[in-house]
C-alpha positions as CSV (number, residue, x, y, z in Angstrom):
1,X,26.8,-3.9,-35.0
2,X,25.7,-0.3,-34.0
3,X,22.0,-0.7,-35.2
4,X,21.6,-4.1,-33.3
5,X,22.8,-2.7,-30.1
6,X,20.4,0.4,-30.5
7,X,17.7,-1.9,-31.5
8,X,18.4,-3.9,-28.2
9,X,18.8,-1.0,-25.8
10,X,15.4,0.3,-27.4
11,X,13.9,-3.2,-26.5
12,X,15.5,-3.3,-23.0
13,X,14.2,0.3,-22.3
14,X,10.9,-0.6,-23.8
15,X,10.6,-3.8,-21.2
16,X,11.6,-1.6,-18.2
17,X,9.3,1.1,-18.9
18,X,6.5,-1.2,-19.4
19,X,7.6,-3.1,-16.2
20,X,7.2,0.1,-14.3
21,X,3.7,1.4,-15.4
22,X,1.9,-0.8,-12.8
23,X,-0.5,1.4,-10.7
24,X,-0.8,0.2,-7.5
25,X,-4.0,1.0,-5.2
26,X,-4.9,-0.3,-2.2
27,X,-4.7,-2.0,-3.0
28,X,-7.2,-1.3,0.8
29,X,-4.8,0.0,-0.4
30,X,-4.0,-1.2,-0.6
31,X,-2.5,-2.2,-1.3
32,X,-0.1,-3.6,-1.4
33,X,-3.9,-7.2,-3.0
34,X,-0.5,-0.5,-3.6
35,X,-0.4,-1.6,-2.3
36,X,-2.1,-1.3,-4.3
37,X,-1.8,-2.4,-7.8
38,X,-2.9,-1.9,-11.4
39,X,-1.5,-4.5,-13.4
40,X,-1.5,-5.7,-16.9
41,X,-4.3,-8.1,-15.9
42,X,-6.9,-7.4,-13.4
43,X,-6.3,-9.5,-10.1
44,X,-8.3,-10.4,-7.0
45,X,-5.3,-12.2,-5.4
46,X,-3.4,-11.0,-3.0
47,X,0.5,-9.6,-3.7
48,X,3.0,-11.8,-2.0
49,X,5.3,-8.8,-1.4
50,X,6.3,-8.1,1.9
51,X,6.4,-4.4,3.3
52,X,10.1,-3.4,2.7
53,X,10.3,-1.4,6.2
54,X,11.6,-2.6,9.3
55,X,8.8,-1.5,11.5
56,X,9.6,-1.3,15.1
57,X,9.7,-4.3,17.5
58,X,7.1,-4.2,20.2
59,X,7.1,-0.8,20.1
60,X,3.8,-0.1,18.6
61,X,1.4,0.6,21.4
62,X,-2.0,-0.8,19.8
63,X,-4.1,1.2,22.2
64,X,-3.0,4.5,20.2
65,X,-4.1,3.1,17.0
66,X,-8.0,3.0,17.0
67,X,-9.3,5.9,15.0
68,X,-9.2,7.9,11.8
69,X,-5.8,8.1,10.1
70,X,-5.3,10.1,7.1
71,X,-2.4,10.9,4.7
72,X,-1.0,9.7,1.5
73,X,1.1,6.7,0.0
74,X,3.5,6.3,-3.0
75,X,3.4,3.5,-5.4
76,X,3.9,3.4,-9.2
77,X,1.0,5.5,-10.1
78,X,2.3,8.2,-8.0
79,X,1.1,9.7,-4.6
80,X,-2.3,8.4,-3.7
81,X,-4.7,9.5,-0.5
82,X,-5.0,6.8,2.1
83,X,-7.7,6.8,4.8
84,X,-7.1,4.1,7.6
85,X,-10.1,3.6,9.9
86,X,-8.9,1.4,12.8
87,X,-10.9,-0.4,14.9
88,X,-10.1,-1.7,18.6
89,X,-8.0,-4.8,19.0
90,X,-9.6,-8.1,18.6
91,X,-7.1,-10.2,20.5
92,X,-4.3,-10.1,18.8
93,X,-5.7,-8.6,15.6
94,X,-6.2,-4.8,15.1
95,X,-9.2,-4.8,12.3
96,X,-8.8,-1.7,9.7
97,X,-10.4,-0.3,6.4
98,X,-8.0,0.8,4.1
99,X,-9.5,3.3,1.7
100,X,-7.7,4.7,-1.4
101,X,-8.3,7.5,-3.6
102,X,-6.9,10.3,-5.7
103,X,-5.0,13.6,-4.0
104,X,-5.3,17.2,-5.2
105,X,-2.6,17.4,-7.9
106,X,-1.8,13.8,-7.8
107,X,-2.7,11.0,-10.8
108,X,-6.3,10.4,-11.5
109,X,-6.4,7.4,-9.4
110,X,-9.8,5.5,-8.8
111,X,-11.0,5.2,-5.5
112,X,-11.7,1.9,-3.4
113,X,-11.4,0.1,0.1
114,X,-10.3,-3.3,1.6
115,X,-10.3,-4.8,5.0
116,X,-7.0,-5.3,6.4
117,X,-5.7,-6.9,9.9
118,X,-2.8,-5.5,11.9
119,X,-0.9,-8.1,13.4
120,X,2.7,-8.3,15.2
121,X,4.7,-10.8,13.2
122,X,8.3,-11.5,13.9
123,X,8.7,-8.1,15.8
124,X,6.9,-6.1,13.0
125,X,3.8,-4.7,13.1
126,X,2.3,-5.0,9.7
127,X,-1.5,-4.3,8.4
128,X,-2.4,-7.7,6.0
129,X,-4.9,-7.1,3.6
130,X,-8.0,-9.2,4.0
131,X,-11.0,-8.6,2.0
132,X,-12.4,-6.1,-1.1
133,X,-15.2,-4.0,0.1
134,X,-14.6,-1.7,-3.3
135,X,-12.5,-2.8,-5.8
136,X,-11.7,-0.6,-9.0
137,X,-11.0,-2.9,-12.0
138,X,-7.5,-4.0,-12.3
139,X,-6.8,-2.9,-8.8
140,X,-4.9,-5.6,-6.1
141,X,-4.6,-5.1,-2.5
142,X,-1.2,-4.1,-0.6
143,X,-0.3,-4.4,3.0
144,X,1.1,-1.9,5.4
145,X,4.4,-2.3,7.2
146,X,4.2,0.3,10.2
147,X,7.8,1.4,11.2
148,X,6.4,4.1,13.9
149,X,3.4,5.5,15.3
150,X,4.2,8.8,17.4
151,X,2.8,12.0,18.2
152,X,-0.1,11.2,16.2
153,X,1.6,10.2,13.1
154,X,2.0,6.6,11.6
155,X,4.7,6.2,9.0
156,X,5.9,2.8,7.2
157,X,6.3,1.1,4.3
158,X,3.8,0.1,1.6
159,X,4.0,-3.6,0.7
160,X,3.2,-3.9,-3.0
161,X,4.8,-3.7,-6.5
162,X,6.7,-0.4,-7.1
163,X,5.2,0.9,-3.7
164,X,7.3,3.1,-1.2
165,X,6.6,5.0,2.1
166,X,3.2,6.0,3.7
167,X,2.6,8.7,6.2
168,X,-0.5,9.0,8.2
169,X,-1.8,11.6,10.5
170,X,-4.6,10.9,13.5
171,X,-7.7,12.5,12.8
172,X,-9.4,11.4,16.1
């Protein structure tokens, strides 16, 4: 019985580790569609995962958004560089380009970029994935749920498999 239990435990551990090995790049980031994310099979399909933060309701002043924002985000592959080039609002949409790249001391993540559109949905401001500009093999786009934009810093959560927080500083 002990041998079967150890075999079952080893199989369970293998499945958990395999499920956590996805890389997410922008999955732009992107995303997540990171996102992202690098999955077992390459995908160009958007992720359906929502950013897991609760962005501030209507407190995002979209007039503060245009410009270049740089920082990083965390997904399954580890810390990844992020540049968000935000254009002025076009009606109810704020177009932007999500570019991701490796950071010093981080994992060897490929670079890529995709278009996103910032929109307010249900009291939350979210940059939703739109279209790839440069897609590394196996990566999917992700969304960015903006929690706050204060004193030249934008923070929130990345909506993609295995993703967590992002933090960006406005450069111009």
